Each structure stands twice: as C-alpha cells, then as structure tokens.
C-alpha positions, 0 to 999 in steps of 0.5 A: 354893968351899964345897960347900954353894954348888955349885948352880944354880937358876932364880929366880922371874922365870926367871933363872939363879942360880949359888950360887957367886956367894954365896961369900965373904960370909955368906949367909942362906937363907930357905925359904918357901912361898907359902901359909905364913902365918908366911912371909907374916908375916915377908916384910917383915922379911926384905926389910928385913934384906936391904936393911940388909945389902946388900953385907955379907950375901947373903940368898936366898929359896928358894920351894917346897913346892908353891907353883907358879910363879904363886903364887911370883911373886904372893908376891914381888910382894905382899911386894916381895921382888924386891930380893934373889934368890928361887929357884923350887925347887918340885922341891926341889933346893936344899931337899934340898941344904941338908937342909931339909924345912919352910918358914919355915926359915933356913940361915945360913952364913959366907963359907967355907960353914960352917953358923952356924944351921939352923932357924926364927927369929923376926924379932928372932932373925934380926936378932940372928944377922945382927948377929953 
C-alpha cells in the first residue's frame, strides 16, 4: 500500500474511513473548509466529477481548517456531497499527512500513490487532470 494512503479518519457522518481502500485507483483529494467561498463555488463541479468517474477515480473531500462538525455536515448537505467520502479533519491529521496548509486545494495521486498534482485547480483544470 502506498505510504500516502496509510491513514485512518472519520467521515463527516461519523463513519470510519481507511485510506488503504483507495489503493489501486487514481485519487483526487479535495481539501475544503465550510466557510470558503471558492470551495462553495466548486462544490457542485467536484460532485459532478466524482459522479462521472465512479469506479475509475476515487474522489475524497477533506474538510477542516476550523469548519467544525455542524458546519461540515451543513456544507455536505447543502451541496449534496454525500455520494463520495467527506472526511472530518478539523484536527488536521490528513492535511498534515498530505502537507496541505490551505483550503480549495487538490492533491491527485495515481493508483500507486505517486503524486500527479498538488495545488489549486479551476473546475476546467480539474476536469482536464481527471481526463488525463
């Protein structure tokens, strides 16, 4: 298993999540905060990308940066993001593991855990990266 996927976390809805389940497929980690206007603006597009790539690409939301449980749950509900995992990472464990310090940020890895992209992306850039 790739080292980058060697983590466990809780989802926004309280379930256990094991990063090891992501191994073998490309994965998009989307780091968001409930108060982030850019995150709100891109939420529907990320949801659509996740739906369009089901079974081929893992998409995982990672909430944090002081969002708080109620705000995270509200964000997921408002933007209908419950069709793919949303990690509740207010302590920043996954953020630290993937060396992320800001919201509206993506880390994309291939099926072996090799990093393909790190940084912000526009919606069109995200779709382009996933298509590649």
